[in-house]
MARSE-873928 format. One record per residue (C-alpha): x, y, z; residue in one letter. Coordinates in steps of 0.25 Angstrom, whole numbers, padded with zeros to 4 digits, always signed. Layout:
N
XYZA
...
END
This chain:
307
+0440+0441+0311M
+0432+0451+0316N
+0422+0459+0307D
+0427+0473+0311D
+0440+0470+0307T
+0448+0479+0299V
+0456+0475+0288I
+0467+0482+0284T
+0478+0484+0273V
+0491+0480+0275S
+0503+0475+0269D
+0505+0462+0280Q
+0499+0448+0276R
+0484+0446+0277Q
+0480+0434+0284S
+0472+0426+0271V
+0462+0422+0281A
+0459+0436+0287Y
+0457+0439+0272V
+0448+0427+0269Y
+0439+0429+0281L
+0438+0444+0276A
+0432+0440+0263S
+0420+0433+0269L
+0408+0442+0270T
+0401+0434+0281S
+0405+0437+0295P
+0400+0423+0297I
+0409+0417+0288S
+0421+0425+0293R
+0420+0419+0307R
+0417+0405+0302V
+0428+0403+0292Q
+0437+0410+0301G
+0435+0400+0313S
+0437+0389+0302A
+0450+0396+0297L
+0455+0397+0313G
+0452+0382+0314V
+0461+0378+0303I
+0473+0387+0306S
+0473+0384+0322R
+0474+0368+0315K
+0486+0374+0305L
+0492+0381+0318G
+0488+0395+0316A
+0484+0404+0329A
+0472+0410+0318S
+0468+0410+0303P
+0475+0424+0302F
+0487+0418+0305E
+0487+0407+0297F
+0493+0407+0282R
+0482+0401+0274W
+0489+0405+0261E
+0502+0394+0265E
+0490+0383+0263L
+0493+0374+0252R
+0483+0362+0247Y
+0490+0351+0257E
+0487+0359+0268H
+0472+0363+0265L
+0470+0349+0261A
+0475+0345+0276Q
+0466+0355+0281I
+0454+0352+0274Q
+0457+0336+0278S
+0459+0341+0293W
+0444+0348+0291L
+0438+0337+0285A
+0442+0328+0297S
+0438+0335+0307T
+0425+0345+0302H
+0413+0340+0293S
+0414+0344+0280A
+0407+0356+0280A
+0418+0362+0289A
+0428+0357+0283T
+0422+0364+0269R
+0422+0378+0278R
+0435+0377+0284Y
+0443+0373+0270V
+0434+0385+0264S
+0441+0395+0274A
+0455+0390+0271V
+0453+0392+0256R
+0447+0405+0259G
+0459+0409+0266C
+0467+0403+0255L
+0459+0410+0243R
+0461+0423+0252A
+0477+0421+0252A
+0475+0419+0236W
+0468+0432+0234R
+0478+0438+0244M
+0490+0433+0234G
+0496+0423+0244Y
+0493+0413+0236L
+0494+0409+0219D
+0481+0404+0213T
+0488+0391+0211D
+0490+0389+0225T
+0476+0393+0229Y
+0470+0383+0220I
+0479+0372+0225R
+0478+0374+0239T
+0462+0375+0239T
+0460+0364+0228D
+0454+0354+0238L
+0445+0343+0236T
+0432+0347+0245P
+0426+0340+0257V
+0414+0334+0254H
+0403+0331+0264G
+0391+0337+0271N
+0389+0333+0286T
+0376+0338+0292K
+0379+0344+0306R
+0371+0353+0315G
+0357+0351+0321K
+0343+0352+0317Y
+0334+0356+0328A
+0321+0348+0331T
+0307+0356+0332P
+0308+0351+0348E
+0322+0358+0349E
+0317+0371+0342L
+0305+0371+0351A
+0314+0370+0363K
+0321+0381+0357L
+0312+0390+0353Y
+0305+0389+0366A
+0317+0395+0374T
+0314+0408+0367C
+0299+0408+0370Q
+0300+0417+0385S
+0299+0432+0383A
+0314+0438+0382S
+0321+0446+0371N
+0330+0435+0371R
+0321+0424+0369N
+0313+0432+0358A
+0327+0435+0351R
+0331+0421+0351D
+0318+0414+0348G
+0317+0423+0335A
+0333+0418+0332I
+0330+0404+0335L
+0317+0403+0326R
+0324+0410+0313L
+0336+0402+0314M
+0329+0388+0317F
+0317+0391+0307C
+0324+0399+0296L
+0337+0396+0297G
+0344+0408+0299L
+0360+0408+0302R
+0366+0416+0313C
+0372+0426+0305C
+0356+0431+0299E
+0352+0430+0312V
+0364+0439+0318L
+0362+0449+0303A
+0347+0450+0303A
+0341+0465+0306E
+0328+0469+0311L
+0327+0475+0297A
+0328+0462+0290D
+0316+0456+0297F
+0302+0461+0289D
+0291+0460+0299R
+0282+0462+0288N
+0285+0449+0281T
+0294+0441+0289G
+0306+0442+0281S
+0320+0442+0287L
+0331+0446+0279L
+0344+0439+0281L
+0358+0441+0280H
+0365+0427+0277G
+0378+0422+0273K
+0386+0430+0261G
+0377+0443+0265R
+0367+0434+0258K
+0352+0441+0261L
+0340+0430+0263R
+0325+0432+0269S
+0317+0423+0277I
+0303+0425+0282F
+0299+0423+0297V
+0286+0416+0301F
+0277+0410+0312G
+0287+0407+0323T
+0298+0412+0318I
+0292+0426+0315R
+0286+0425+0331A
+0299+0425+0336A
+0303+0436+0328M
+0292+0444+0331D
+0294+0442+0346R
+0309+0445+0345W
+0306+0459+0337L
+0296+0463+0346E
+0307+0463+0358R
+0318+0468+0348R
+0310+0481+0344G
+0312+0487+0331E
+0326+0493+0330H
+0335+0493+0319V
+0346+0480+0321G
+0348+0466+0323A
+0337+0457+0322L
+0342+0449+0332F
+0349+0457+0344E
+0357+0455+0357V
+0350+0451+0370I
+0356+0456+0383D
+0357+0447+0394W
+0345+0454+0402D
+0337+0452+0389D
+0337+0465+0384G
+0339+0468+0368I
+0353+0475+0365I
+0350+0481+0351H
+0363+0475+0344K
+0363+0462+0335P
+0367+0448+0339I
+0382+0448+0336S
+0387+0435+0334S
+0383+0420+0331T
+0388+0418+0344L
+0376+0422+0351S
+0365+0414+0342I
+0374+0402+0346W
+0373+0405+0361E
+0358+0407+0358L
+0357+0394+0352Y
+0366+0387+0364D
+0355+0395+0375K
+0342+0391+0368R
+0348+0377+0366C
+0350+0376+0380R
+0338+0382+0386R
+0329+0373+0376A
+0336+0360+0381G
+0341+0355+0368I
+0352+0352+0361S
+0364+0363+0355R
+0358+0370+0341L
+0367+0378+0333A
+0362+0390+0324P
+0366+0382+0313H
+0357+0370+0318D
+0345+0380+0317A
+0348+0384+0301R
+0347+0369+0299R
+0336+0366+0307T
+0328+0378+0299A
+0334+0370+0286C
+0328+0358+0290S
+0314+0363+0295N
+0314+0374+0282L
+0317+0360+0272L
+0304+0353+0277G
+0296+0365+0273L
+0301+0370+0260T
+0311+0367+0249D
+0325+0368+0252S
+0328+0380+0242L
+0318+0389+0250T
+0324+0383+0261V
+0340+0388+0257A
+0334+0400+0254R
+0328+0403+0269I
+0342+0399+0274L
+0351+0405+0265G
+0357+0394+0259H
+0365+0395+0246A
+0361+0381+0241S
+0353+0370+0244L
+0364+0361+0246S
+0366+0369+0260I
+0352+0367+0264T
+0353+0352+0262A
+0365+0353+0271I
+0357+0360+0282Y
+0344+0351+0282D
+0343+0343+0295R
+0330+0337+0292R
+0329+0321+0299N
+0329+0309+0290E
+0314+0309+0290S
+0312+0317+0278A
+0321+0309+0270A
+0315+0296+0275R
+0301+0303+0271D
+0306+0306+0258A
+0311+0293+0256C
+0297+0286+0260E
+0290+0296+0250L
+0299+0290+0238A
+0296+0276+0242G
+0281+0278+0241K
+0283+0285+0229E
+0290+0273+0222T
+0279+0262+0228Q
+0269+0270+0220S
END
């Protein structure tokens, strides 16, 4: 669903998928959950989620959908996909297409448990090679270097990189105001090599009002408009990883790497605040430190019991 779509009121039956996605406040959430509904609707024989009549699903159908997802996807993905279907059914209930008893019975599923850690942790050697691709003097290298440092060191999301404005960065204090998921605001602080990369980019960008990170054209010229989509960030990662000669890293791997490294520097509550996590359990999922930390802790525990 395009963000510029004009919503019109008519007597025609509205698609519950459209209404559900329109109720989500974040463009990222609309894109992700819309994709999930697309996968399920195609499995059910519909051309798109907007053509499928989600309000006709019942408990036995939803149970089969969850079972199929659990056999082909991770537990986390299964929960997210089922949540999208539940959202459609909730919209159908609110629109009067389902009575309360039917809605409750249909959505009364046993949740899927499990927590498979996915994604990668970028080693210091890989990061050094990645940053090295941005060292030569060019506008693109300066911009990409700043983006990579912010994401791998402080765990910024793609949407936070795209939404950042120059006015959000206070050069005096090093504070950067982030526009996170669910329109939640938080501040992080930029120091050291991260600050040096930022200053290098800002010197080239200039002081004009607008997006913190702007588009670079084919001739290395700066176009004064914001990077438009997460696809641009993915392309940045693909290009830099190939140039660095390292295995492919995804933008969310930067967040996992930042979380793991920060947990070695400070407590989990502080890390959760830096990353904008709603709970410490989410921070624990992002931890990709190897087993050496657990082994060291067990060794210390053994020494304590001997004394």
